[in-house]
PDB file of N, CA, C, O and CB in Angstrom:
ATOM      1  N   MET A   1       9.475   7.562 -23.705  1.00  0.00           N
ATOM      2  CA  MET A   1      10.045   7.319 -22.540  1.00  0.00           C
ATOM      3  C   MET A   1       9.300   6.551 -21.630  1.00  0.00           C
ATOM      4  O   MET A   1       8.114   6.471 -21.311  1.00  0.00           O
ATOM      5  CB  MET A   1      10.380   8.403 -22.009  1.00  0.00           C
ATOM      6  N   GLU A   2      10.773   5.799 -21.184  1.00  0.00           N
ATOM      7  CA  GLU A   2      10.132   4.873 -20.179  1.00  0.00           C
ATOM      8  C   GLU A   2      10.661   5.120 -18.858  1.00  0.00           C
ATOM      9  O   GLU A   2      11.768   5.613 -18.643  1.00  0.00           O
ATOM     10  CB  GLU A   2      10.339   3.411 -20.516  1.00  0.00           C
ATOM     11  N   HIS A   3       9.551   4.639 -17.692  1.00  0.00           N
ATOM     12  CA  HIS A   3       9.960   4.953 -16.664  1.00  0.00           C
ATOM     13  C   HIS A   3       9.566   3.635 -15.578  1.00  0.00           C
ATOM     14  O   HIS A   3       8.523   3.015 -15.371  1.00  0.00           O
ATOM     15  CB  HIS A   3       9.417   6.339 -16.424  1.00  0.00           C
ATOM     16  N   GLN A   4      10.971   3.556 -15.006  1.00  0.00           N
ATOM     17  CA  GLN A   4      10.730   2.181 -13.913  1.00  0.00           C
ATOM     18  C   GLN A   4      10.800   2.473 -12.220  1.00  0.00           C
ATOM     19  O   GLN A   4      11.707   2.981 -11.562  1.00  0.00           O
ATOM     20  CB  GLN A   4      12.097   0.959 -14.223  1.00  0.00           C
ATOM     21  N   ALA A   5       9.535   1.968 -11.816  1.00  0.00           N
ATOM     22  CA  ALA A   5       9.379   2.289 -10.619  1.00  0.00           C
ATOM     23  C   ALA A   5      10.585   1.561  -9.420  1.00  0.00           C
ATOM     24  O   ALA A   5      10.393   0.465  -8.894  1.00  0.00           O
ATOM     25  CB  ALA A   5       7.906   1.915 -10.427  1.00  0.00           C
ATOM     26  N   ALA A   6      11.544   2.243  -9.212  1.00  0.00           N
ATOM     27  CA  ALA A   6      11.988   1.169  -8.374  1.00  0.00           C
ATOM     28  C   ALA A   6      11.291   1.224  -6.670  1.00  0.00           C
ATOM     29  O   ALA A   6      11.836   0.512  -5.826  1.00  0.00           O
ATOM     30  CB  ALA A   6      13.712   1.310  -8.398  1.00  0.00           C
ATOM     31  N   ALA A   7      10.299   1.944  -6.333  1.00  0.00           N
ATOM     32  CA  ALA A   7       9.485   1.839  -5.244  1.00  0.00           C
ATOM     33  C   ALA A   7       8.046   2.189  -5.610  1.00  0.00           C
ATOM     34  O   ALA A   7       7.819   2.867  -6.612  1.00  0.00           O
ATOM     35  CB  ALA A   7      10.000   2.677  -4.173  1.00  0.00           C
ATOM     36  N   ILE A   8       7.032   1.723  -4.790  1.00  0.00           N
ATOM     37  CA  ILE A   8       5.775   2.293  -5.070  1.00  0.00           C
ATOM     38  C   ILE A   8       5.173   2.648  -3.240  1.00  0.00           C
ATOM     39  O   ILE A   8       5.425   1.910  -2.287  1.00  0.00           O
ATOM     40  CB  ILE A   8       4.721   0.985  -6.157  1.00  0.00           C
ATOM     41  N   ILE A   9       4.661   3.469  -3.196  1.00  0.00           N
ATOM     42  CA  ILE A   9       3.334   3.574  -2.023  1.00  0.00           C
ATOM     43  C   ILE A   9       1.996   3.541  -2.520  1.00  0.00           C
ATOM     44  O   ILE A   9       1.499   4.194  -3.438  1.00  0.00           O
ATOM     45  CB  ILE A   9       3.312   4.951  -1.194  1.00  0.00           C
ATOM     46  N   LEU A  10       1.357   2.450  -1.576  1.00  0.00           N
ATOM     47  CA  LEU A  10       0.157   1.997  -1.833  1.00  0.00           C
ATOM     48  C   LEU A  10      -0.959   3.257  -0.879  1.00  0.00           C
ATOM     49  O   LEU A  10      -0.611   3.823   0.158  1.00  0.00           O
ATOM     50  CB  LEU A  10       0.143   0.224  -1.319  1.00  0.00           C
ATOM     51  N   ALA A  11      -1.985   3.397  -1.418  1.00  0.00           N
ATOM     52  CA  ALA A  11      -2.837   4.229  -1.026  1.00  0.00           C
ATOM     53  C   ALA A  11      -4.613   3.922  -1.222  1.00  0.00           C
ATOM     54  O   ALA A  11      -5.112   3.711  -2.328  1.00  0.00           O
ATOM     55  CB  ALA A  11      -2.335   5.372  -1.710  1.00  0.00           C
ATOM     56  N   HIS A  12      -5.177   3.942  -0.305  1.00  0.00           N
ATOM     57  CA  HIS A  12      -6.490   4.044  -0.545  1.00  0.00           C
ATOM     58  C   HIS A  12      -7.357   4.341   0.994  1.00  0.00           C
ATOM     59  O   HIS A  12      -6.845   4.005   2.062  1.00  0.00           O
ATOM     60  CB  HIS A  12      -6.901   2.643  -1.338  1.00  0.00           C
ATOM     61  N   ASN A  13      -8.575   4.938   0.929  1.00  0.00           N
ATOM     62  CA  ASN A  13      -9.247   5.497   1.478  1.00  0.00           C
ATOM     63  C   ASN A  13      -9.875   4.187   2.482  1.00  0.00           C
ATOM     64  O   ASN A  13      -9.846   2.984   2.226  1.00  0.00           O
ATOM     65  CB  ASN A  13     -10.036   6.330   0.529  1.00  0.00           C
ATOM     66  N   HIS A  14     -10.470   4.915   3.759  1.00  0.00           N
ATOM     67  CA  HIS A  14     -11.254   4.014   4.815  1.00  0.00           C
ATOM     68  C   HIS A  14     -12.798   4.740   4.879  1.00  0.00           C
ATOM     69  O   HIS A  14     -12.966   5.383   5.915  1.00  0.00           O
ATOM     70  CB  HIS A  14     -10.385   4.030   6.521  1.00  0.00           C
ATOM     71  N   PRO A  15     -13.742   4.737   4.106  1.00  0.00           N
ATOM     72  CA  PRO A  15     -15.083   5.352   4.404  1.00  0.00           C
ATOM     73  C   PRO A  15     -15.447   5.306   5.957  1.00  0.00           C
ATOM     74  O   PRO A  15     -15.939   6.260   6.559  1.00  0.00           O
ATOM     75  CB  PRO A  15     -16.213   4.577   3.566  1.00  0.00           C
ATOM     76  N   SER A  16     -15.150   4.112   6.505  1.00  0.00           N
ATOM     77  CA  SER A  16     -15.807   4.390   8.209  1.00  0.00           C
ATOM     78  C   SER A  16     -15.103   4.922   8.729  1.00  0.00           C
ATOM     79  O   SER A  16     -15.196   4.638   9.923  1.00  0.00           O
ATOM     80  CB  SER A  16     -16.116   3.363   9.214  1.00  0.00           C
ATOM     81  N   GLY A  17     -14.101   5.847   8.480  1.00  0.00           N
ATOM     82  CA  GLY A  17     -13.459   6.852   9.217  1.00  0.00           C
ATOM     83  C   GLY A  17     -11.861   6.310  10.158  1.00  0.00           C
ATOM     84  O   GLY A  17     -10.904   7.030  10.442  1.00  0.00           O
ATOM     85  N   ASN A  18     -12.006   5.158  10.393  1.00  0.00           N
ATOM     86  CA  ASN A  18     -11.045   4.644  10.808  1.00  0.00           C
ATOM     87  C   ASN A  18      -9.865   4.494  10.517  1.00  0.00           C
ATOM     88  O   ASN A  18      -9.804   3.720   9.562  1.00  0.00           O
ATOM     89  CB  ASN A  18     -11.261   3.984  10.932  1.00  0.00           C
ATOM     90  N   PRO A  19      -8.782   4.861  10.868  1.00  0.00           N
ATOM     91  CA  PRO A  19      -7.424   5.080   9.552  1.00  0.00           C
ATOM     92  C   PRO A  19      -6.691   3.976  10.265  1.00  0.00           C
ATOM     93  O   PRO A  19      -5.623   3.895   9.658  1.00  0.00           O
ATOM     94  CB  PRO A  19      -6.292   6.928   9.387  1.00  0.00           C
ATOM     95  N   SER A  20      -6.695   3.269  11.029  1.00  0.00           N
ATOM     96  CA  SER A  20      -6.317   1.647  11.799  1.00  0.00           C
ATOM     97  C   SER A  20      -5.972   0.881  10.221  1.00  0.00           C
ATOM     98  O   SER A  20      -6.560   1.350   9.247  1.00  0.00           O
ATOM     99  CB  SER A  20      -8.124   0.639  12.931  1.00  0.00           C
ATOM    100  N   PRO A  21      -5.310   0.072  10.080  1.00  0.00           N
ATOM    101  CA  PRO A  21      -5.354  -0.910   8.786  1.00  0.00           C
ATOM    102  C   PRO A  21      -5.946  -1.642   9.613  1.00  0.00           C
ATOM    103  O   PRO A  21      -5.784  -1.605  10.833  1.00  0.00           O
ATOM    104  CB  PRO A  21      -4.032  -1.540   7.924  1.00  0.00           C
ATOM    105  N   SER A  22      -7.111  -2.792   8.647  1.00  0.00           N
ATOM    106  CA  SER A  22      -7.810  -3.637   8.987  1.00  0.00           C
ATOM    107  C   SER A  22      -6.988  -5.252   8.520  1.00  0.00           C
ATOM    108  O   SER A  22      -5.982  -5.218   7.810  1.00  0.00           O
ATOM    109  CB  SER A  22      -9.202  -3.215   8.368  1.00  0.00           C
ATOM    110  N   PRO A  23      -7.457  -6.340   8.926  1.00  0.00           N
ATOM    111  CA  PRO A  23      -6.586  -7.492   8.716  1.00  0.00           C
ATOM    112  C   PRO A  23      -6.387  -7.717   7.635  1.00  0.00           C
ATOM    113  O   PRO A  23      -5.369  -8.311   7.281  1.00  0.00           O
ATOM    114  CB  PRO A  23      -6.895  -8.549   9.161  1.00  0.00           C
ATOM    115  N   ALA A  24      -7.696  -7.131   6.458  1.00  0.00           N
ATOM    116  CA  ALA A  24      -7.349  -7.562   5.156  1.00  0.00           C
ATOM    117  C   ALA A  24      -6.429  -6.227   4.336  1.00  0.00           C
ATOM    118  O   ALA A  24      -6.196  -6.268   3.128  1.00  0.00           O
ATOM    119  CB  ALA A  24      -8.867  -7.997   4.359  1.00  0.00           C
ATOM    120  N   ASP A  25      -6.014  -5.169   5.168  1.00  0.00           N
ATOM    121  CA  ASP A  25      -4.891  -4.504   4.941  1.00  0.00           C
ATOM    122  C   ASP A  25      -3.659  -4.528   4.991  1.00  0.00           C
ATOM    123  O   ASP A  25      -2.816  -4.046   4.234  1.00  0.00           O
ATOM    124  CB  ASP A  25      -4.935  -3.917   5.279  1.00  0.00           C
ATOM    125  N   ILE A  26      -3.553  -5.241   6.127  1.00  0.00           N
ATOM    126  CA  ILE A  26      -2.499  -6.037   6.319  1.00  0.00           C
ATOM    127  C   ILE A  26      -1.875  -7.198   6.037  1.00  0.00           C
ATOM    128  O   ILE A  26      -0.688  -7.382   6.307  1.00  0.00           O
ATOM    129  CB  ILE A  26      -2.500  -6.105   7.004  1.00  0.00           C
ATOM    130  N   GLN A  27      -2.649  -8.094   5.455  1.00  0.00           N
ATOM    131  CA  GLN A  27      -2.731  -8.927   4.385  1.00  0.00           C
ATOM    132  C   GLN A  27      -2.179  -8.601   3.268  1.00  0.00           C
ATOM    133  O   GLN A  27      -1.033  -8.929   2.958  1.00  0.00           O
ATOM    134  CB  GLN A  27      -3.822  -9.178   4.128  1.00  0.00           C
ATOM    135  N   LEU A  28      -3.326  -7.595   2.224  1.00  0.00           N
ATOM    136  CA  LEU A  28      -2.685  -6.968   0.866  1.00  0.00           C
ATOM    137  C   LEU A  28      -0.990  -6.324   1.126  1.00  0.00           C
ATOM    138  O   LEU A  28      -0.036  -6.464   0.361  1.00  0.00           O
ATOM    139  CB  LEU A  28      -3.841  -5.522   0.334  1.00  0.00           C
ATOM    140  N   THR A  29      -1.014  -5.720   2.235  1.00  0.00           N
ATOM    141  CA  THR A  29       0.341  -5.159   1.966  1.00  0.00           C
ATOM    142  C   THR A  29       1.745  -6.289   1.930  1.00  0.00           C
ATOM    143  O   THR A  29       2.739  -6.272   1.204  1.00  0.00           O
ATOM    144  CB  THR A  29       0.540  -4.038   3.185  1.00  0.00           C
ATOM    145  N   ARG A  30       1.320  -7.285   3.087  1.00  0.00           N
ATOM    146  CA  ARG A  30       2.262  -8.662   2.923  1.00  0.00           C
ATOM    147  C   ARG A  30       2.282  -8.773   0.974  1.00  0.00           C
ATOM    148  O   ARG A  30       3.171  -8.671   0.129  1.00  0.00           O
ATOM    149  CB  ARG A  30       1.233 -10.452   3.928  1.00  0.00           C
ATOM    150  N   ARG A  31       0.996  -8.994   0.939  1.00  0.00           N
ATOM    151  CA  ARG A  31       1.052  -9.794  -0.494  1.00  0.00           C
ATOM    152  C   ARG A  31       1.847  -9.091  -1.818  1.00  0.00           C
ATOM    153  O   ARG A  31       2.592  -9.646  -2.625  1.00  0.00           O
ATOM    154  CB  ARG A  31      -0.550 -10.007  -0.986  1.00  0.00           C
ATOM    155  N   PHE A  32       1.417  -7.651  -1.750  1.00  0.00           N
ATOM    156  CA  PHE A  32       2.450  -6.248  -2.357  1.00  0.00           C
ATOM    157  C   PHE A  32       3.497  -6.503  -2.216  1.00  0.00           C
ATOM    158  O   PHE A  32       4.309  -6.659  -3.128  1.00  0.00           O
ATOM    159  CB  PHE A  32       2.446  -4.858  -1.767  1.00  0.00           C
ATOM    160  N   SER A  33       3.736  -6.615  -0.914  1.00  0.00           N
ATOM    161  CA  SER A  33       5.524  -6.948  -0.671  1.00  0.00           C
ATOM    162  C   SER A  33       6.352  -8.205  -1.238  1.00  0.00           C
ATOM    163  O   SER A  33       7.533  -8.260  -1.582  1.00  0.00           O
ATOM    164  CB  SER A  33       5.804  -7.167   0.922  1.00  0.00           C
ATOM    165  N   LYS A  34       5.359  -9.192  -1.226  1.00  0.00           N
ATOM    166  CA  LYS A  34       5.926 -10.332  -1.761  1.00  0.00           C
ATOM    167  C   LYS A  34       6.166 -10.117  -3.631  1.00  0.00           C
ATOM    168  O   LYS A  34       7.031 -10.301  -4.488  1.00  0.00           O
ATOM    169  CB  LYS A  34       4.809 -11.639  -1.284  1.00  0.00           C
ATOM    170  N   ALA A  35       5.245  -9.788  -3.541  1.00  0.00           N
ATOM    171  CA  ALA A  35       5.050  -9.539  -5.524  1.00  0.00           C
ATOM    172  C   ALA A  35       6.541  -8.632  -5.850  1.00  0.00           C
ATOM    173  O   ALA A  35       7.504  -8.970  -6.539  1.00  0.00           O
ATOM    174  CB  ALA A  35       3.133  -8.130  -6.154  1.00  0.00           C
ATOM    175  N   GLY A  36       6.309  -7.389  -5.083  1.00  0.00           N
ATOM    176  CA  GLY A  36       7.207  -6.728  -5.159  1.00  0.00           C
ATOM    177  C   GLY A  36       8.895  -7.061  -5.342  1.00  0.00           C
ATOM    178  O   GLY A  36       9.688  -6.703  -6.213  1.00  0.00           O
ATOM    179  N   LYS A  37       9.058  -7.865  -4.181  1.00  0.00           N
ATOM    180  CA  LYS A  37      10.369  -8.337  -4.215  1.00  0.00           C
ATOM    181  C   LYS A  37      10.690  -9.296  -5.656  1.00  0.00           C
ATOM    182  O   LYS A  37      11.789  -9.162  -6.195  1.00  0.00           O
ATOM    183  CB  LYS A  37      10.563  -9.182  -2.811  1.00  0.00           C
ATOM    184  N   LEU A  38       9.799 -10.138  -6.160  1.00  0.00           N
ATOM    185  CA  LEU A  38      10.171 -10.705  -7.303  1.00  0.00           C
ATOM    186  C   LEU A  38       9.972  -9.570  -8.297  1.00  0.00           C
ATOM    187  O   LEU A  38      10.551  -9.914  -9.327  1.00  0.00           O
ATOM    188  CB  LEU A  38       9.404 -11.989  -7.596  1.00  0.00           C
ATOM    189  N   LEU A  39       9.603  -8.775  -8.403  1.00  0.00           N
ATOM    190  CA  LEU A  39       9.735  -8.001  -9.206  1.00  0.00           C
ATOM    191  C   LEU A  39      11.297  -7.052  -8.908  1.00  0.00           C
ATOM    192  O   LEU A  39      11.865  -6.669  -9.931  1.00  0.00           O
ATOM    193  CB  LEU A  39       8.387  -7.320  -9.192  1.00  0.00           C
ATOM    194  N   ASP A  40      11.790  -6.782  -7.889  1.00  0.00           N
ATOM    195  CA  ASP A  40      12.653  -6.159  -7.331  1.00  0.00           C
ATOM    196  C   ASP A  40      12.135  -4.723  -7.456  1.00  0.00           C
ATOM    197  O   ASP A  40      12.812  -3.861  -8.015  1.00  0.00           O
ATOM    198  CB  ASP A  40      13.935  -6.476  -7.858  1.00  0.00           C
ATOM    199  N   VAL A  41      10.729  -4.428  -6.844  1.00  0.00           N
ATOM    200  CA  VAL A  41      10.063  -2.890  -6.520  1.00  0.00           C
ATOM    201  C   VAL A  41       9.801  -2.984  -4.853  1.00  0.00           C
ATOM    202  O   VAL A  41       9.160  -3.882  -4.308  1.00  0.00           O
ATOM    203  CB  VAL A  41       8.314  -2.563  -7.510  1.00  0.00           C
ATOM    204  N   THR A  42      10.389  -1.953  -4.238  1.00  0.00           N
ATOM    205  CA  THR A  42      10.065  -2.079  -2.681  1.00  0.00           C
ATOM    206  C   THR A  42       8.830  -1.374  -2.662  1.00  0.00           C
ATOM    207  O   THR A  42       8.502  -0.511  -3.476  1.00  0.00           O
ATOM    208  CB  THR A  42      11.190  -1.414  -1.583  1.00  0.00           C
ATOM    209  N   ILE A  43       8.004  -1.874  -1.475  1.00  0.00           N
ATOM    210  CA  ILE A  43       6.737  -1.256  -1.120  1.00  0.00           C
ATOM    211  C   ILE A  43       7.256  -0.312   0.027  1.00  0.00           C
ATOM    212  O   ILE A  43       7.845  -0.742   1.019  1.00  0.00           O
ATOM    213  CB  ILE A  43       5.519  -2.370  -0.654  1.00  0.00           C
ATOM    214  N   MET A  44       6.918   1.325  -0.255  1.00  0.00           N
ATOM    215  CA  MET A  44       7.549   2.060   0.812  1.00  0.00           C
ATOM    216  C   MET A  44       6.388   2.472   1.999  1.00  0.00           C
ATOM    217  O   MET A  44       6.602   2.985   3.098  1.00  0.00           O
ATOM    218  CB  MET A  44       8.282   3.414   0.127  1.00  0.00           C
ATOM    219  N   ASP A  45       5.403   2.165   1.540  1.00  0.00           N
ATOM    220  CA  ASP A  45       4.257   2.423   2.609  1.00  0.00           C
ATOM    221  C   ASP A  45       3.104   1.937   1.947  1.00  0.00           C
ATOM    222  O   ASP A  45       2.961   1.618   0.767  1.00  0.00           O
ATOM    223  CB  ASP A  45       4.025   3.993   3.076  1.00  0.00           C
ATOM    224  N   HIS A  46       2.124   1.926   3.102  1.00  0.00           N
ATOM    225  CA  HIS A  46       0.830   1.650   2.943  1.00  0.00           C
ATOM    226  C   HIS A  46      -0.100   2.866   3.490  1.00  0.00           C
ATOM    227  O   HIS A  46      -0.314   2.921   4.701  1.00  0.00           O
ATOM    228  CB  HIS A  46       0.573   0.338   3.624  1.00  0.00           C
ATOM    229  N   ILE A  47      -0.586   3.717   2.730  1.00  0.00           N
ATOM    230  CA  ILE A  47      -1.414   4.935   3.513  1.00  0.00           C
ATOM    231  C   ILE A  47      -3.017   4.933   3.196  1.00  0.00           C
ATOM    232  O   ILE A  47      -3.669   4.764   2.165  1.00  0.00           O
ATOM    233  CB  ILE A  47      -0.793   6.514   2.990  1.00  0.00           C
ATOM    234  N   ILE A  48      -3.396   5.236   4.745  1.00  0.00           N
ATOM    235  CA  ILE A  48      -5.346   4.793   4.598  1.00  0.00           C
ATOM    236  C   ILE A  48      -5.459   6.465   4.474  1.00  0.00           C
ATOM    237  O   ILE A  48      -4.600   7.208   4.950  1.00  0.00           O
ATOM    238  CB  ILE A  48      -6.569   3.768   6.512  1.00  0.00           C
ATOM    239  N   PHE A  49      -6.396   6.838   3.914  1.00  0.00           N
ATOM    240  CA  PHE A  49      -6.947   8.166   4.728  1.00  0.00           C
ATOM    241  C   PHE A  49      -8.285   7.494   4.959  1.00  0.00           C
ATOM    242  O   PHE A  49      -8.775   6.370   4.863  1.00  0.00           O
ATOM    243  CB  PHE A  49      -7.035   9.845   3.814  1.00  0.00           C
ATOM    244  N   THR A  50      -8.667   8.815   5.338  1.00  0.00           N
ATOM    245  CA  THR A  50     -10.496   9.050   6.052  1.00  0.00           C
ATOM    246  C   THR A  50     -10.653  10.403   5.741  1.00  0.00           C
ATOM    247  O   THR A  50      -9.781  11.108   5.232  1.00  0.00           O
ATOM    248  CB  THR A  50     -10.843   8.848   8.047  1.00  0.00           C
ATOM    249  N   ASP A  51     -12.232  10.894   6.182  1.00  0.00           N
ATOM    250  CA  ASP A  51     -12.485  11.896   5.878  1.00  0.00           C
ATOM    251  C   ASP A  51     -12.034  13.315   6.478  1.00  0.00           C
ATOM    252  O   ASP A  51     -12.254  14.464   6.095  1.00  0.00           O
ATOM    253  CB  ASP A  51     -13.474  11.690   5.853  1.00  0.00           C
ATOM    254  N   SER A  52     -11.093  12.629   7.913  1.00  0.00           N
ATOM    255  CA  SER A  52     -10.603  13.706   9.139  1.00  0.00           C
ATOM    256  C   SER A  52      -9.212  13.033   9.125  1.00  0.00           C
ATOM    257  O   SER A  52      -8.565  13.163  10.164  1.00  0.00           O
ATOM    258  CB  SER A  52     -11.550  13.683  10.909  1.00  0.00           C
ATOM    259  N   SER A  53      -8.717  12.419   8.240  1.00  0.00           N
ATOM    260  CA  SER A  53      -7.066  11.956   8.770  1.00  0.00           C
ATOM    261  C   SER A  53      -6.781  11.278   7.587  1.00  0.00           C
ATOM    262  O   SER A  53      -5.687  10.735   7.434  1.00  0.00           O
ATOM    263  CB  SER A  53      -6.811  10.833  10.286  1.00  0.00           C
TER     264      SER A  53
END
């Protein structure tokens, strides 16, 4: 069986406890978004997890 993703969600943790996206997070999201356009895959969201949020 083959599965084709129409969209993906990026997710990672921030051990610092700060859930705000860093400049590197923003840049990575933009790069994934550009790559997704080439592959016809939408980046739905970029979620950041911490110990408390």
